[in-house]
Residue frames as a rotation matrix with the C-alpha (Angstrom) as fourth column:
MET 1
0.584 0.811 0.033 -0.01
0.811 -0.585 0.003 0.01
0.022 0.025 -0.999 0.02
SER 2
-0.315 -0.729 0.607 1.54
0.701 -0.611 -0.369 3.23
0.640 0.309 0.703 -1.13
THR 3
-0.128 0.325 -0.937 1.48
0.820 -0.497 -0.284 6.18
-0.558 -0.805 -0.203 1.33
PRO 4
0.753 0.347 0.560 -0.02
0.620 -0.659 -0.425 9.41
0.222 0.667 -0.711 0.01
GLU 5
-0.193 -0.861 0.471 2.49
0.803 -0.414 -0.429 12.12
0.564 0.295 0.771 -0.88
LYS 6
-0.181 0.092 -0.979 2.96
0.801 -0.564 -0.201 14.98
-0.570 -0.821 0.028 1.44
PRO 7
0.704 0.439 0.558 1.43
0.707 -0.507 -0.493 18.07
0.066 0.742 -0.667 -0.20
SER 8
-0.343 -0.857 0.385 3.73
0.828 -0.469 -0.308 20.85
0.445 0.213 0.870 -1.26
VAL 9
0.601 0.549 -0.581 3.62
0.782 -0.552 0.288 23.82
-0.162 -0.628 -0.761 1.10
TYR 10
-0.211 -0.616 0.759 4.86
0.644 -0.672 -0.366 27.44
0.736 0.412 0.538 0.20
SER 11
0.411 0.282 -0.867 5.42
0.891 -0.323 0.318 29.54
-0.191 -0.904 -0.384 3.24
THR 12
0.932 0.022 -0.362 6.70
0.029 -0.999 0.014 33.05
-0.361 -0.024 -0.932 3.97
GLU 13
0.007 -1.000 0.015 10.37
-0.208 0.013 0.978 31.98
-0.978 -0.010 -0.208 3.41
ASP 14
-0.206 -0.068 0.976 9.44
0.822 0.529 0.211 30.58
-0.531 0.846 -0.053 -0.02
LEU 15
0.774 0.508 0.378 7.74
0.629 -0.684 -0.369 33.83
0.071 0.523 -0.849 -1.04
LEU 16
0.671 -0.602 -0.433 10.80
-0.229 -0.723 0.652 35.73
-0.705 -0.339 -0.623 0.39
ILE 17
-0.240 -0.828 0.507 13.21
0.257 0.450 0.855 33.62
-0.936 0.335 0.105 -1.71
SER 18
0.177 0.438 0.881 11.04
0.975 0.046 -0.219 34.26
-0.136 0.898 -0.419 -4.86
LEU 19
0.963 0.270 -0.016 11.25
0.267 -0.959 -0.092 37.97
-0.040 0.085 -0.996 -4.21
CYS 20
0.340 -0.924 -0.176 14.99
-0.254 -0.270 0.929 37.95
-0.906 -0.271 -0.326 -3.58
ASN 21
-0.245 -0.379 0.892 15.39
0.676 0.593 0.438 36.10
-0.695 0.710 0.111 -6.85
SER 22
0.571 0.584 0.576 13.49
0.820 -0.383 -0.425 38.78
-0.028 0.716 -0.698 -8.59
VAL 23
0.860 -0.352 -0.369 15.77
-0.205 -0.901 0.381 41.46
-0.467 -0.252 -0.848 -7.15
THR 24
-0.152 -0.976 0.153 18.97
-0.104 0.170 0.980 39.72
-0.983 0.133 -0.127 -8.37
ARG 25
-0.131 0.122 0.984 17.49
0.870 0.489 0.056 38.81
-0.475 0.863 -0.170 -11.70
VAL 26
0.758 0.518 0.395 16.01
0.646 -0.679 -0.350 42.28
0.087 0.521 -0.849 -12.58
LEU 27
0.820 -0.496 -0.285 18.87
-0.313 -0.806 0.503 44.30
-0.479 -0.323 -0.816 -11.16
GLY 28
-0.096 -0.878 0.470 21.47
0.175 0.450 0.876 41.98
-0.980 0.166 0.110 -12.68
VAL 29
0.100 0.220 0.970 19.94
0.960 0.235 -0.152 42.19
-0.261 0.947 -0.188 -16.09
ALA 30
0.893 0.425 0.147 19.37
0.447 -0.875 -0.188 45.92
0.049 0.234 -0.971 -15.90
THR 31
0.791 -0.604 -0.096 22.86
-0.531 -0.756 0.383 46.81
-0.303 -0.252 -0.919 -14.84
HIS 32
0.681 -0.530 -0.505 24.82
-0.098 0.618 -0.780 43.97
0.726 0.581 0.368 -16.40
SER 33
-0.317 -0.807 0.497 26.43
-0.716 -0.139 -0.684 43.31
0.621 -0.573 -0.534 -13.07
GLN 34
-0.355 0.094 -0.930 26.40
0.299 0.954 -0.018 40.52
0.886 -0.284 -0.367 -10.43
ILE 35
-0.158 0.474 0.866 23.91
-0.832 -0.537 0.142 41.03
0.533 -0.698 0.479 -7.56
HIS 36
-0.261 0.171 -0.950 23.64
0.209 0.971 0.117 38.51
0.942 -0.167 -0.289 -4.76
TYR 37
0.345 0.510 0.788 22.11
-0.690 -0.431 0.581 38.13
0.636 -0.744 0.203 -1.26
SER 38
-0.526 -0.551 0.648 23.08
-0.850 0.300 -0.433 36.68
0.044 -0.779 -0.626 2.04
GLY 39
-0.530 0.334 -0.779 22.18
-0.011 0.916 0.401 33.04
0.848 0.221 -0.482 2.90
MET 40
-0.715 0.241 -0.656 20.93
0.696 0.166 -0.698 34.21
-0.059 -0.956 -0.287 6.17
VAL 41
-0.205 0.714 0.670 17.68
0.244 -0.625 0.741 36.00
0.948 0.315 -0.046 6.67
GLN 42
-0.994 -0.112 -0.007 16.70
0.046 -0.347 -0.937 38.16
0.103 -0.931 0.350 9.80
ARG 43
-0.015 0.988 -0.156 13.35
0.864 0.091 0.494 37.80
0.502 -0.127 -0.855 11.47
ILE 44
-0.956 -0.214 0.203 12.42
0.122 -0.914 -0.388 41.52
0.268 -0.346 0.899 12.47
SER 45
-0.444 0.793 -0.418 9.49
0.772 0.101 -0.627 42.97
-0.455 -0.601 -0.657 14.31
LYS 46
0.551 0.628 -0.550 8.95
0.229 -0.747 -0.624 46.11
-0.803 0.217 -0.556 12.24
THR 47
0.238 -0.448 0.862 9.91
0.969 0.044 -0.244 47.46
0.072 0.893 0.444 8.85
CYS 48
0.376 -0.162 -0.912 11.80
0.272 -0.922 0.276 50.81
-0.886 -0.352 -0.303 8.51
LEU 49
0.847 -0.261 0.463 12.85
0.336 -0.410 -0.848 53.26
0.411 0.874 -0.259 5.86
ARG 50
0.520 -0.760 -0.390 16.51
0.590 -0.010 0.807 53.84
-0.618 -0.650 0.443 6.51
PRO 51
0.481 -0.498 -0.722 19.25
-0.662 -0.746 0.073 56.25
-0.575 0.442 -0.688 5.17
GLU 52
-0.715 -0.248 -0.654 20.09
0.160 -0.968 0.193 56.96
-0.681 0.033 0.732 2.50
ILE 53
-0.572 0.641 -0.513 17.52
-0.768 -0.198 0.609 56.03
0.288 0.742 0.605 -0.12
GLY 54
-0.744 0.418 0.522 14.47
-0.034 0.756 -0.654 54.19
-0.668 -0.504 -0.548 0.99
CYS 55
-0.628 0.554 -0.546 11.82
-0.701 -0.098 0.707 52.74
0.338 0.827 0.449 -1.34
PHE 56
-0.751 0.393 0.531 8.62
-0.108 0.720 -0.685 50.97
-0.652 -0.572 -0.498 -0.57
VAL 57
-0.650 0.605 -0.459 5.79
-0.543 0.053 0.838 49.28
0.532 0.794 0.294 -2.48
LEU 58
-0.416 0.633 0.652 2.49
-0.609 0.338 -0.717 47.90
-0.675 -0.696 0.245 -1.23
PHE 59
-0.768 0.255 -0.587 0.82
-0.397 0.529 0.750 44.90
0.502 0.809 -0.305 -2.81
ASP 60
-0.468 0.734 0.493 -2.63
-0.653 0.089 -0.752 43.44
-0.595 -0.674 0.438 -2.28
GLY 61
-0.056 0.469 -0.881 -4.93
-0.898 0.362 0.250 40.75
0.437 0.805 0.401 -3.58
GLY 62
0.438 0.226 -0.870 -4.48
-0.019 0.970 0.242 37.01
0.899 -0.090 0.429 -2.85
PHE 63
0.308 -0.336 -0.890 -2.27
0.951 0.116 0.286 38.09
0.007 -0.935 0.355 0.03
SER 64
0.932 0.081 0.354 -1.17
0.094 -0.995 -0.022 41.52
0.350 0.054 -0.935 1.33
GLY 65
0.325 -0.871 -0.370 2.36
0.934 0.235 0.268 42.82
-0.147 -0.433 0.890 2.01
LEU 66
0.952 -0.232 -0.197 4.81
-0.243 -0.970 -0.030 45.56
-0.184 0.076 -0.980 2.04
VAL 67
0.496 -0.851 0.175 8.27
0.865 0.466 -0.186 45.54
0.077 0.243 0.967 0.33
ILE 68
0.920 -0.326 -0.218 11.01
-0.264 -0.926 0.269 48.02
-0.290 -0.190 -0.938 1.32
ILE 69
0.478 -0.871 0.116 14.49
0.851 0.426 -0.308 48.37
0.219 0.246 0.944 -0.07
ASN 70
0.904 -0.289 -0.314 16.98
-0.055 -0.809 0.585 50.61
-0.423 -0.512 -0.747 1.69
PHE 71
0.642 -0.690 0.333 19.97
0.603 0.186 -0.776 51.64
0.473 0.699 0.536 -0.40
SER 72
0.135 -0.701 -0.701 23.17
0.633 -0.483 0.605 53.13
-0.763 -0.525 0.378 0.72
GLY 73
0.575 0.019 -0.818 24.20
-0.397 -0.868 -0.299 56.13
-0.715 0.497 -0.492 -1.27
GLN 74
-0.435 -0.865 -0.249 27.08
-0.722 0.171 0.670 54.22
-0.538 0.471 -0.699 -2.81
ALA 75
-0.583 0.307 0.752 24.84
0.376 0.923 -0.085 51.26
-0.720 0.233 -0.653 -3.72
ALA 76
0.528 0.846 -0.072 22.22
0.417 -0.332 -0.846 53.51
-0.740 0.416 -0.528 -5.37
MET 77
0.379 -0.431 -0.819 24.88
-0.664 -0.743 0.084 55.39
-0.644 0.512 -0.568 -7.33
GLU 78
-0.689 -0.685 0.237 26.50
-0.399 0.631 0.666 52.16
-0.606 0.364 -0.708 -8.57
LEU 79
-0.360 0.607 0.708 23.12
0.705 0.674 -0.220 50.68
-0.611 0.420 -0.671 -9.80
TYR 80
0.607 0.588 -0.534 22.05
0.111 -0.728 -0.676 53.97
-0.787 0.351 -0.507 -11.21
ALA 81
0.056 -0.684 -0.727 25.22
-0.780 -0.485 0.395 54.47
-0.623 0.545 -0.561 -13.20
ASN 82
-0.822 -0.347 0.451 25.45
-0.039 0.824 0.565 50.87
-0.567 0.447 -0.691 -14.46
TYR 83
-0.018 0.900 0.435 21.76
0.616 0.353 -0.704 50.96
-0.788 0.255 -0.561 -15.57
LEU 84
0.698 0.306 -0.647 22.02
-0.139 -0.829 -0.542 54.17
-0.702 0.468 -0.536 -17.49
LEU 85
-0.235 -0.903 -0.359 25.46
-0.760 -0.059 0.648 53.19
-0.606 0.424 -0.672 -19.01
ASN 86
-0.696 0.081 0.714 23.95
0.251 0.958 0.136 49.90
-0.673 0.274 -0.687 -20.06
MET 87
0.441 0.875 0.197 21.09
0.582 -0.112 -0.805 51.87
-0.683 0.470 -0.559 -21.78
GLY 88
0.157 -0.416 0.896 23.71
0.960 -0.148 -0.237 53.79
0.232 0.897 0.376 -23.80
MET 89
0.982 0.145 0.123 24.01
0.119 -0.974 0.193 57.05
0.148 -0.175 -0.973 -21.86
SER 90
0.198 -0.934 0.299 27.30
0.149 -0.272 -0.951 58.81
0.969 0.232 0.085 -21.76
LYS 91
-0.034 -0.290 -0.956 29.21
0.971 0.217 -0.100 58.82
0.237 -0.932 0.274 -18.40
ASP 92
-0.906 -0.417 0.077 29.47
0.392 -0.892 -0.225 62.58
0.163 -0.174 0.971 -18.65
ASP 93
-0.367 0.854 0.367 25.65
-0.328 -0.489 0.809 62.89
0.870 0.177 0.459 -18.56
LEU 94
0.140 0.511 -0.848 25.18
0.649 0.599 0.468 61.14
0.747 -0.616 -0.248 -15.20
VAL 95
0.658 0.151 0.738 24.56
-0.403 -0.757 0.514 63.05
0.636 -0.636 -0.437 -12.06
SER 96
-0.286 -0.944 -0.165 27.17
-0.123 0.207 -0.971 62.86
0.950 -0.258 -0.175 -9.20
SER 97
-0.824 0.056 0.564 24.99
-0.566 -0.129 -0.814 62.81
0.027 -0.990 0.138 -6.10
TYR 98
-0.844 0.494 -0.206 22.50
0.481 0.869 0.113 60.20
0.235 -0.004 -0.972 -4.81
THR 99
-0.526 0.624 -0.578 20.26
0.383 -0.433 -0.816 63.02
-0.759 -0.651 -0.011 -3.58
SER 100
-0.869 0.137 -0.475 19.43
-0.468 -0.536 0.702 63.96
-0.158 0.833 0.530 -7.20
ASP 101
0.182 0.969 0.167 15.77
-0.676 0.247 -0.694 63.36
-0.714 0.013 0.700 -8.30
GLU 102
0.241 -0.056 -0.969 17.19
-0.872 0.426 -0.242 61.47
0.426 0.903 0.053 -11.38
VAL 103
-0.787 -0.591 -0.177 18.67
-0.442 0.741 -0.506 58.87
0.430 -0.320 -0.844 -9.08
SER 104
-0.596 0.711 0.373 15.41
-0.328 0.209 -0.921 58.50
-0.733 -0.672 0.109 -7.25
ASN 105
0.264 0.765 -0.587 13.51
-0.885 -0.050 -0.464 58.17
-0.384 0.642 0.664 -10.48
VAL 106
-0.075 -0.436 -0.897 15.79
-0.752 0.615 -0.236 55.49
0.655 0.657 -0.374 -11.85
MET 107
-0.967 -0.228 0.111 15.76
-0.240 0.680 -0.693 53.53
0.083 -0.697 -0.712 -8.58
GLY 108
-0.272 0.940 0.203 11.96
-0.561 0.016 -0.828 53.75
-0.782 -0.340 0.523 -8.49
GLU 109
0.303 0.366 -0.880 11.81
-0.948 0.208 -0.240 52.36
0.095 0.907 0.410 -12.02
LEU 110
-0.490 -0.636 -0.595 14.00
-0.523 0.761 -0.383 49.44
0.697 0.124 -0.706 -11.07
MET 111
-0.875 0.266 0.404 11.99
-0.300 0.356 -0.885 48.80
-0.379 -0.896 -0.232 -7.98
ASN 112
0.130 0.956 -0.262 8.80
-0.842 -0.033 -0.538 48.76
-0.523 0.291 0.801 -10.13
GLN 113
0.130 -0.172 -0.976 10.44
-0.776 0.596 -0.208 46.14
0.618 0.785 -0.056 -12.42
VAL 114
-0.885 -0.460 -0.066 11.49
-0.324 0.713 -0.622 43.96
0.333 -0.529 -0.780 -9.40
VAL 115
-0.586 0.693 0.421 8.00
-0.385 0.219 -0.897 43.89
-0.713 -0.687 0.138 -7.92
GLY 116
0.210 0.660 -0.721 6.46
-0.949 -0.040 -0.314 43.44
-0.236 0.750 0.618 -11.31
ASP 117
-0.335 -0.500 -0.798 8.65
-0.638 0.744 -0.198 40.31
0.693 0.443 -0.569 -11.84
PHE 118
-0.989 0.004 0.147 7.65
-0.113 0.615 -0.780 38.93
-0.094 -0.789 -0.608 -8.46
THR 119
-0.217 0.971 0.099 3.94
-0.593 -0.050 -0.804 39.52
-0.776 -0.233 0.587 -9.00
GLY 120
0.154 0.188 -0.970 4.25
-0.944 0.317 -0.089 37.71
0.291 0.930 0.226 -12.35
LYS 121
-0.711 -0.534 -0.458 5.85
-0.346 0.832 -0.433 34.71
0.612 -0.150 -0.777 -10.69
VAL 122
-0.795 0.482 0.368 3.11
-0.315 0.191 -0.930 34.62
-0.518 -0.855 0.000 -8.06
ARG 123
0.161 0.887 -0.432 0.50
-0.870 -0.079 -0.487 34.55
-0.467 0.454 0.759 -10.75
ARG 124
0.086 -0.166 -0.982 2.23
-0.814 0.557 -0.166 31.84
0.575 0.814 -0.087 -12.65
GLU 125
-0.649 -0.530 -0.545 3.61
-0.137 0.786 -0.602 29.53
0.748 -0.317 -0.583 -9.87
LEU 126
-0.952 0.306 -0.019 0.96
0.108 0.275 -0.955 30.02
-0.287 -0.911 -0.295 -7.02
GLN 127
-0.606 0.743 0.283 -2.03
0.591 0.182 0.786 30.66
0.533 0.644 -0.549 -9.31
THR 128
0.320 0.658 -0.682 -3.17
0.869 -0.490 -0.066 33.76
-0.377 -0.571 -0.729 -7.40
HIS 129
0.155 -0.104 0.982 -3.18
0.694 -0.696 -0.184 37.36
0.703 0.711 -0.036 -8.18
ILE 130
0.219 -0.056 -0.974 -1.68
0.769 -0.605 0.207 40.37
-0.601 -0.794 -0.089 -6.38
THR 131
0.612 0.073 0.787 -1.52
0.577 -0.722 -0.382 43.95
0.541 0.688 -0.484 -7.46
GLN 132
-0.216 -0.792 -0.572 1.08
0.968 -0.248 -0.022 46.68
-0.124 -0.559 0.820 -6.61
ASN 133
0.837 0.408 -0.365 1.01
0.385 -0.913 -0.136 50.40
-0.389 -0.027 -0.921 -6.14
GLN 134
0.689 -0.635 0.348 3.59
0.048 -0.440 -0.897 52.87
0.723 0.635 -0.273 -7.62
PRO 135
0.157 -0.707 -0.690 6.88
0.941 0.319 -0.114 52.66
0.301 -0.631 0.715 -5.81
LYS 136
0.947 0.181 0.264 7.68
0.078 -0.931 0.357 55.53
0.311 -0.318 -0.896 -3.50
MET 137
0.165 -0.979 -0.118 11.19
0.796 0.203 -0.570 56.81
0.582 0.001 0.813 -3.15
LEU 138
0.973 0.148 0.178 12.58
0.010 -0.797 0.604 58.95
0.231 -0.586 -0.777 -0.32
VAL 139
0.013 -0.999 0.033 15.98
0.301 -0.027 -0.953 60.36
0.953 0.022 0.301 0.25
LEU 140
0.903 0.411 -0.123 16.57
0.170 -0.080 0.982 60.23
0.394 -0.908 -0.142 3.98
ASN 141
-0.086 -0.918 0.387 19.24
-0.403 -0.323 -0.856 61.51
0.911 -0.230 -0.342 6.44
LYS 142
-0.670 -0.103 0.735 17.84
-0.732 0.255 -0.632 59.56
-0.123 -0.961 -0.246 9.38
GLN 143
-0.949 0.304 -0.084 15.93
0.289 0.945 0.154 56.34
0.126 0.122 -0.985 10.14
VAL 144
-0.480 0.871 0.105 12.13
-0.875 -0.484 0.015 56.46
0.064 -0.085 0.994 9.73
GLN 145
-0.796 0.308 0.520 9.84
0.100 0.915 -0.390 53.81
-0.596 -0.259 -0.760 10.99
LEU 146
-0.767 0.542 -0.344 7.25
-0.490 -0.148 0.859 53.03
0.414 0.827 0.380 8.22
SER 147
-0.736 0.658 0.160 3.82
0.194 0.431 -0.881 52.52
-0.648 -0.618 -0.445 9.55
VAL 148
-0.677 0.527 -0.514 1.26
-0.728 -0.375 0.574 52.16
0.110 0.763 0.637 6.74
ASP 149
0.112 0.818 0.564 -2.09
-0.617 0.502 -0.606 50.34
-0.779 -0.280 0.561 6.48
ALA 150
-0.633 -0.423 -0.648 -1.22
-0.770 0.426 0.474 47.21
0.076 0.800 -0.596 4.52
ASN 151
0.405 0.914 -0.041 -4.29
-0.874 0.399 0.278 45.26
0.270 -0.077 0.960 5.70
LEU 152
-0.404 -0.568 -0.718 -2.01
-0.204 0.820 -0.534 42.79
0.892 -0.070 -0.447 7.53
ASP 153
0.682 0.709 0.179 -3.77
-0.408 0.166 0.898 40.72
0.607 -0.685 0.403 10.19
LYS 154
0.850 -0.498 0.173 -0.88
0.153 0.547 0.823 38.51
-0.504 -0.673 0.541 11.41
PRO 155
0.809 -0.548 -0.215 2.19
-0.506 -0.461 -0.729 40.25
0.300 0.698 -0.650 9.90
GLU 156
0.635 -0.760 0.135 5.52
0.588 0.590 0.553 38.57
-0.500 -0.272 0.822 9.54
ALA 157
0.919 -0.326 -0.223 8.58
-0.391 -0.830 -0.398 40.61
-0.055 0.452 -0.890 8.82
ARG 158
0.559 -0.763 0.323 12.00
0.717 0.641 0.275 39.58
-0.417 0.078 0.905 7.35
ARG 159
0.723 -0.476 -0.502 15.20
-0.556 -0.831 -0.014 41.40
-0.410 0.289 -0.865 6.36
VAL 160
0.711 -0.497 0.498 17.78
0.622 0.774 -0.115 40.25
-0.329 0.392 0.859 3.75
THR 161
0.331 -0.693 -0.641 21.16
-0.263 -0.720 0.642 41.75
-0.906 -0.044 -0.421 2.97
PHE 162
0.881 -0.011 0.473 22.21
0.452 0.318 -0.834 42.29
-0.141 0.948 0.285 -0.64
TYR 163
0.053 -0.926 -0.374 25.51
0.119 -0.366 0.923 43.04
-0.991 -0.094 0.091 -2.10
THR 164
0.863 0.125 -0.490 26.36
-0.427 -0.338 -0.839 44.77
-0.271 0.933 -0.238 -5.53
ALA 165
0.818 -0.574 -0.046 29.21
0.394 0.616 -0.682 43.79
0.419 0.540 0.730 -7.70
ASN 166
-0.024 -0.843 0.537 31.37
-0.095 -0.533 -0.841 46.45
0.995 -0.071 -0.067 -5.85
ASN 167
-0.343 0.065 -0.937 30.22
0.795 0.551 -0.253 44.97
0.500 -0.832 -0.241 -2.52
ASN 168
-0.845 0.331 0.421 28.03
-0.441 -0.875 -0.197 47.97
0.303 -0.352 0.885 -1.77
ILE 169
-0.867 0.457 -0.197 25.13
0.497 0.767 -0.406 46.96
-0.035 -0.450 -0.892 0.47
PHE 170
-0.510 0.824 0.249 21.39
-0.744 -0.567 0.354 47.37
0.432 -0.005 0.902 0.47
TYR 171
-0.940 0.258 0.225 18.66
0.016 0.689 -0.725 45.69
-0.342 -0.678 -0.651 2.40
LEU 172
-0.482 0.846 -0.227 15.31
-0.238 0.123 0.963 44.24
0.843 0.518 0.142 1.49
GLU 173
-0.908 0.312 0.281 12.54
-0.249 0.140 -0.958 44.15
-0.338 -0.940 -0.050 4.07
LEU 174
-0.625 0.695 -0.355 9.33
-0.166 0.327 0.930 42.19
0.763 0.641 -0.089 3.58
ALA 175
-0.787 0.485 0.381 6.24
-0.383 0.100 -0.918 42.40
-0.484 -0.869 0.107 5.78
ILE 176
-0.635 0.533 -0.559 3.49
-0.445 0.338 0.829 39.96
0.631 0.775 0.023 4.84
ASP 177
0.360 0.786 0.502 0.44
-0.925 0.231 0.302 38.28
0.121 -0.573 0.811 6.13
ARG 178
-0.565 -0.501 0.655 1.21
-0.631 0.774 0.048 35.00
-0.531 -0.387 -0.754 7.79
THR 179
0.595 0.759 -0.263 0.04
-0.733 0.379 -0.565 32.50
-0.329 0.529 0.782 5.12
GLU 180
-0.548 -0.609 0.574 0.77
-0.200 0.761 0.617 29.22
-0.812 0.223 -0.539 3.42
PHE 181
0.191 0.494 -0.848 -0.01
-0.982 0.084 -0.171 27.97
-0.013 0.865 0.501 -0.08
ILE 182
-0.353 -0.212 0.911 -0.69
-0.307 0.946 0.101 24.19
-0.884 -0.244 -0.400 -0.22
LYS 183
-0.650 -0.008 -0.760 -0.65
-0.759 0.059 0.648 22.59
0.039 0.998 -0.044 -3.59
LEU 184
0.063 0.821 0.568 -3.89
-0.689 0.447 -0.570 20.61
-0.722 -0.355 0.594 -4.05
TYR 185
0.740 0.074 0.668 -2.94
0.353 0.804 -0.479 18.95
-0.573 0.590 0.569 -7.28
ASP 186
-0.305 -0.941 0.146 -0.01
0.519 -0.036 0.854 18.90
-0.798 0.337 0.499 -9.74
PHE 187
0.881 0.468 0.066 -0.13
0.333 -0.514 -0.790 21.60
-0.336 0.718 -0.609 -12.46
GLU 188
-0.005 -0.838 0.546 2.31
0.997 -0.045 -0.060 22.98
0.075 0.544 0.836 -14.92
ALA 189
0.191 -0.032 -0.981 3.45
0.366 -0.925 0.102 26.55
-0.911 -0.379 -0.165 -14.03
GLN 190
0.942 0.243 0.231 3.34
0.313 -0.391 -0.866 28.94
-0.120 0.888 -0.444 -16.97
GLU 191
0.023 -0.979 0.203 6.55
1.000 0.021 -0.011 29.89
0.006 0.203 0.979 -18.57
ALA 192
0.129 -0.027 -0.991 7.85
0.335 -0.940 0.069 33.30
-0.933 -0.341 -0.113 -18.02
PRO 193
0.942 0.255 0.217 7.62
0.291 -0.307 -0.906 35.56
-0.165 0.917 -0.364 -21.00
ASP 194
0.065 -0.978 0.197 10.85
0.967 0.111 0.230 36.19
-0.247 0.176 0.953 -22.91
PRO 195
0.385 0.164 -0.908 11.53
0.179 -0.979 -0.100 39.96
-0.905 -0.124 -0.407 -22.70
ASP 196
-0.691 -0.681 -0.242 13.83
-0.113 -0.229 0.967 39.77
-0.714 0.696 0.081 -25.82
ALA 197
-0.692 0.478 0.541 11.07
0.721 0.475 0.504 38.09
-0.016 0.739 -0.673 -27.83
LEU 198
0.279 0.891 -0.358 8.50
0.872 -0.391 -0.295 40.64
-0.403 -0.229 -0.886 -26.69
MET 199
0.080 -0.384 -0.920 10.80
-0.097 -0.922 0.376 43.57
-0.992 0.059 -0.111 -27.49
ALA 200
-0.906 -0.423 -0.003 11.45
-0.015 0.024 1.000 42.18
-0.423 0.906 -0.028 -31.03
GLN 201
-0.392 0.856 0.337 7.79
0.919 0.381 0.102 41.57
-0.041 0.349 -0.936 -31.58
SER 202
0.475 0.505 -0.721 6.93
0.525 -0.820 -0.229 45.19
-0.707 -0.270 -0.654 -30.56
GLN 203
-0.255 -0.599 -0.759 9.61
-0.279 -0.706 0.651 46.54
-0.926 0.378 0.012 -32.98
GLU 204
-0.712 0.044 0.701 8.12
0.612 0.529 0.588 44.60
-0.345 0.848 -0.403 -35.93
GLY 205
-0.769 0.535 -0.350 5.05
-0.552 -0.832 -0.060 46.91
-0.323 0.147 0.935 -35.91
PRO 206
0.152 0.933 0.325 1.56
-0.369 0.359 -0.857 46.03
-0.917 0.010 0.399 -37.27
PRO 207
-0.316 -0.169 0.933 1.24
0.651 0.677 0.343 43.83
-0.690 0.717 -0.104 -40.29
VAL 208
-0.744 0.013 -0.668 1.23
-0.436 -0.767 0.471 45.74
-0.506 0.642 0.576 -43.67
PRO 209
0.354 0.898 0.261 -2.12
-0.190 0.343 -0.920 45.19
-0.916 0.276 0.292 -45.58
ALA 210
-0.428 -0.435 0.792 -1.65
0.649 0.461 0.604 43.44
-0.628 0.773 0.085 -48.92
PRO 211
-0.753 0.155 -0.640 -2.10
-0.467 -0.810 0.354 45.75
-0.463 0.566 0.682 -52.00
PRO 212
0.284 0.949 0.135 -5.26
-0.448 0.256 -0.857 45.40
-0.848 0.183 0.498 -54.05
PRO 213
0.200 -0.207 0.958 -5.27
0.670 0.742 0.020 43.17
-0.715 0.637 0.287 -57.14
ALA 214
-0.819 -0.535 -0.208 -3.72
0.180 -0.583 0.792 44.73
-0.545 0.611 0.574 -60.27
GLY 215
-0.826 0.481 0.294 -6.19
0.220 -0.205 0.954 46.77
0.519 0.852 0.063 -62.33
GLN 216
0.089 0.925 -0.368 -8.62
0.837 0.131 0.531 47.31
0.540 -0.356 -0.763 -59.45
ASP 217
-0.811 -0.453 0.371 -8.53
0.283 -0.858 -0.428 50.97
0.512 -0.242 0.824 -58.73
ASP 218
-0.864 0.486 -0.132 -10.83
-0.071 -0.379 -0.923 53.08
-0.498 -0.788 0.362 -56.47
THR 219
-0.406 0.748 -0.525 -13.33
-0.880 -0.475 0.005 53.58
-0.246 0.464 0.851 -59.32
ASP 220
-0.390 0.215 -0.895 -13.53
-0.316 0.882 0.350 49.82
0.865 0.419 -0.276 -60.32
ALA 221
-0.903 0.052 -0.426 -14.08
0.387 0.524 -0.759 49.01
0.184 -0.850 -0.493 -56.61
LEU 222
-0.751 0.632 -0.190 -16.99
-0.370 -0.641 -0.672 51.49
-0.547 -0.435 0.716 -56.43
LEU 223
-0.297 0.563 -0.771 -18.58
-0.936 -0.013 0.351 50.28
0.187 0.826 0.531 -59.56
LYS 224
-0.603 -0.028 -0.797 -18.28
-0.059 0.998 0.010 46.72
0.795 0.054 -0.604 -58.45
SER 225
-0.939 0.286 -0.193 -19.90
0.236 0.125 -0.964 47.51
-0.251 -0.950 -0.185 -55.04
LEU 226
-0.368 0.858 -0.358 -22.93
-0.663 -0.512 -0.546 49.00
-0.651 0.036 0.758 -56.97
GLY 227
0.089 0.359 0.929 -23.26
0.213 0.904 -0.370 45.84
-0.973 0.231 0.004 -59.02
MET 228
0.860 0.215 -0.463 -22.13
-0.348 -0.417 -0.840 47.54
-0.374 0.883 -0.283 -62.30
């Protein structure tokens, strides 16, 4: 007699790993550099925006949560510069201070891509749906405890340390409802869309309509429509 298989369970740590992998994937591709995170995670009691650039995003739907990334000035400038240089911008056109609005705008766009990648994986792999708000970026000179209404009944909070290619440090903090996803039956997770293929498809443009048959000008078409 075969014993029934233990159902697959996805917990807070599994969601955290998925989010961390989105951070390394998106930032790595955007900056053409190596991003990695610590193998240890901290269990924390509250989330905070910290100096020098703090960014937060709320998400809601199948489950609710709050994502914060706290960048040091050096980490933000490294990611900002690598991203824009990778996009073809000249080094002379880059700003020199992390307090510039341009740096905040770029880091906000990267944060938006990270959380978008994460929500896509949640939809494909956990078969539920979450939505996100627009990332908020703040340049800070002191620690600020972030207390926002994220509709969390039994929140759990975690902090993970990340390292850039130049060993500059930034931190990801996740607050989320205490939840578990239990697989009821086996299913094939949808494949992630290929960004290069989507970009190539968008550049092709709409299909060009075929020309009318030879000898059929506008007058001929009008007469034919009148039965003449």
